[in-house]
C-alpha positions in Angstrom: 0.1 0.0 0.1 1.2 3.2 -1.0 0.4 6.2 1.4 0.6 9.2 -1.0 0.9 12.9 0.8 1.9 15.9 -1.3 4.0 18.7 -0.5 3.0 20.9 2.8 1.7 17.3 4.4 5.4 16.7 4.3 6.0 18.4 7.5 3.3 17.2 9.5 4.6 14.0 11.4 0.8 13.1 12.4 -0.3 13.0 8.2 2.6 10.3 8.5 1.7 7.9 11.1 -2.1 8.3 10.0 -0.6 6.9 6.8 1.0 4.3 8.8 -1.8 3.6 10.6 -3.6 3.4 7.4 -1.3 0.6 6.4 0.4 1.6 4.2 3.6 0.1 3.5 5.6 3.2 1.8 4.9 6.9 2.3 6.0 8.8 -0.9 5.8 12.7 -1.3 5.3 14.1 -4.4 7.0 18.4 -3.6 7.9 21.7 -5.3 10.0 22.8 -2.5 13.0 25.5 -3.2 14.8 28.8 -2.0 13.5 32.6 -2.4 16.8 34.4 -4.4 17.5 36.4 -1.9 18.5 33.6 0.9 21.9 33.1 2.3 23.5 29.7 1.1 23.9 29.2 5.1 19.8 29.3 5.2 19.6 27.2 1.6 21.5 24.3 3.6 19.5 24.7 7.0 16.2 24.7 4.8 17.5 21.7 2.7 18.7 20.0 5.7 15.1 20.3 7.9 13.5 18.5 4.6 16.0 16.4 4.3 15.4 15.0 8.0 11.9 15.6 8.6 11.6 12.6 5.4 14.1 10.7 7.1 12.6 11.0 10.7 8.9 9.8 9.1 11.3 6.8 8.2 12.8 6.2 11.1 9.1 6.8 13.4 6.8 4.2 11.2 9.3 1.5 10.3 9.0 2.1 6.7 10.5 2.8 3.4 9.6 6.8 2.2 10.3 8.7 -0.9 10.9 12.4 -1.2 10.7 13.5 -4.9 11.5 17.2 -5.5 11.1 19.7 -8.8 13.9 20.7 -9.7 15.0 24.8 -11.9 13.8 28.2 -11.6 10.3 29.5 -11.8 10.1 33.8 -11.7 7.4 35.4 -9.4 4.6 36.4 -11.8 3.8 38.9 -8.6 6.4 40.1 -9.0 7.3 40.9 -5.7 10.6 38.8 -5.5 13.1 37.0 -7.9 11.6 34.1 -7.9 12.5 30.6 -6.6 14.6 27.5 -7.8 13.3 24.4 -6.9 16.3 22.2 -5.2 16.1 19.2 -6.1 17.6 16.2 -4.2 14.3 13.9 -4.4 15.5 10.7 -2.3 14.5 7.8 -1.2 15.1 6.6 2.7 15.1 2.8 3.9 13.0 2.6 7.5 16.5 3.3 9.8 16.3 6.5 7.9 19.3 5.8 6.0 19.0 7.4 2.2 19.1 4.5 -0.1 19.4 7.0 -3.1 19.3 11.0 -3.9 19.0 12.8 -7.3 21.3 16.5 -7.4 19.7 20.0 -6.5 20.1 21.3 -10.5 18.3 18.5 -13.0 16.2 15.9 -13.8 16.3 12.6 -12.7 14.8 9.5 -13.2 15.6 6.5 -11.1 14.2 2.7 -10.6 15.6 2.0 -6.6 14.5 -0.9 -5.1 13.9 -1.7 -1.9 13.4 -4.9 0.9 9.8 -4.5 2.0 10.4 -7.2 4.7 13.2 -4.9 6.3 10.8 -2.9 7.0 8.8 -5.7 9.1 12.8 -6.8 10.7 13.2 -3.0 11.7 9.6 -2.4 13.0 10.8 -6.0 15.5 14.1 -4.2 16.7 12.9 -0.7 16.5 9.5 -1.1 17.9 8.4 3.0 18.4 5.5 2.4 15.5 4.6 -0.7 18.2 5.3 1.3 20.9 3.6 4.3 20.9 2.1 5.8 23.8 -1.5 6.2 23.3 -3.0 6.4 26.0 -1.1 9.9 25.8 -2.3 11.3 22.3 -6.2 12.4 23.5 -5.3 16.6 23.2 -3.4 15.7 19.5 -6.4 16.8 18.2 -6.3 20.2 20.3 -4.9 23.0 18.5 -3.0 23.9 21.7 -3.7 22.2 25.4 -5.1 24.3 27.7 
């Protein structure tokens, strides 16, 4: 079963968890994310790092493979308010322990077939039972915006 979460959904661990709870074997995130023209190199590195670690965290927390697909190239801002966005590419496949199985470049379109070992997800969920041992008794407030 594929769990498909689109773009902004990538930042929410709850979305990944709900897909895993519904039986997803692999999470797929088609995404269009990139840098604004005034971002510094340090800021670009922080943003890309946060994106990669978030997806890898979904893999670890749920014991499954994650496929993060991001576009590349430049797109001007039609409003003229900014100098546009450069999509950072770096699509990747992470294994159930968050390990990078393959990663694309940041500047060109690439197509890659990546073999995944689905039995490995079962093994990892036994070794690292984070998914099984989650504290459902303590999650009642997760549906609230803030806890009083």
